[in-house]
N, C-alpha and C positions, 0 to 999 in steps of 0.2 A: 361342217364343223371340223375343227382340227383337234388332235389329241395334244394337250398341253405338255405331256411328257411320256416318253416310251423308251424303255431300256430292256433289251433282251437279256437273258441270264448271263451270257458271256460279257455283257457290258456293265453288270452290277459289281460294285466294289465288294471284295471279300476280305475279311480280316480274321486273323487268328485271335481267339479270345481265350477265356479261362479254360484251363485243363486241356488245351489243344483243340478246343471246339472252334467252329467257324461261324462267323456272323456276316451275313450278306446284307448290304444296305440296298434295299429294294427301292425305297423312296426316301429322300431326305428333305430337309426344310427348304432347300433351294428349289427342288422340283415341285414342291407343293405350296410355295409362297408362305412358308412357315406354319401351314395348317397341321401337318402331321409327319411322323416318321414311320416307315414300315420296314421291318427287318426280319430276317429269318435265321434261326440258329440250327446248325447241324451239330448235335452233341452226343457224347457217349455216357454210358452209365456212370453215375456218381458226380457228374458236373453239377456244381452248385455255386451260385454267387453268394457273397456275404449277405447277411441279413441287413436290409437297407430300406430307405424310402426315397421318393422323389418329391422335390418341392415345386417343380415347374410343370410337370405333365402328369396326365392320367395315362394308365397303361392297360393294354389288353393283351393277353396271351391266349393263343389257340394251339393246342397240341394236335398237329396234323398226323403225327405218327409217334407211337411210344406211350410211356407212362411216366408220371412224375408225382412227387409229393409237393404240395404248395402250402406255404405258411402265410397267413394274413394276421398280423398281430401274434397272439399266442395260439391261434387255432390252426389245426393241420387238416388238409384236405387231400384226397387222392384225385388226380387229374388223369383221365384216360383218353385214349385216341378220340379226337373229335371234340373233346371238352374245351371249354373256354372260360376264362376268368377275367373279371374287370377289377382293376386295382386303382382306385382314385388316388390322386396325389396325397402325400403325407400319411399314407397307410403303410406301416412297416410290413415288409414281405420278403420272401425268398422262395426258392424251389430247389428240388434235388431230383435229377433224372434217375428213374428206377428201372427202366428197360435198357437193353443192350445199346440201342441208339434211339434218338428222338429227333423229330423235325418240329420245330417250334416257331410259330409266326408271332411276331410282336408288332403291335400298333401303339404309338404314343402320340398324344395330342396335348398341346401343340408340338410342332416339330422341333428338333434340335438335339435330342438325346444321342443321335448318331455321332455327335462331336466327342462324347465320352469314349465311345468305342474306337474312334479314329485316334484319339489322343493316347490311349493306352494299348490298343491292339496293334498287331503287326500285319501289314498289307501282304496278302498271300502271293502276290506276284513277285515279291522280293525273295531272294534266297533266305532260307531259315537258318539263323545262327544256331550252332550246337547248343543244346540245353536251353533253348529259349523258354522263358517263363515271364509272365507279367509280374514285376515286383509289387508287393502290397503297397508300397509307398506311391508308386505310379498309379495303381488302381484307385487309391484313396484320393490322390490329386485330381485325377480325371473325374471322379464322382463329384468332388467339391466344385470343380470348375463348371460343371453342368447341372448343378442344383441337386445333386444326390448327397445323401447322408448315410455313411456306413455305420450301422448300429452294433454289429457284432460279427462273429465268424459264421461261416455257412452252417446250415442246420443239417 
């Protein structure tokens, strides 16, 4: 048997994302024949995406290291190291990192959400422009292109 896809850490695309965080594309829809996307966030305290939902995919987050608050609808939960959360499509959600740093694994099915990160994020192999920040308009555009709906500001 052969492995359909294999990429070592140095071969995985890394993108700068919100608040200077890094998002690594571990598996994308091309590598999985559209079945899923797997990504990994390296984030600092306070990193929080806008309150949003996804119309195309279900999402799983596993906190490999650190702590976070997670919102699903109006309910708030604490997520500790090793904790996992399943967020079906169309469920409004967000999170906020509460530890100094966090290592967060994301799995989305079907694949394709990585396009949103590629559309608005900055490839970490390119030089960083002074004061780089993802404009809200670009974040909203990327979300809309990939089936996301921004519902409000970060929590």
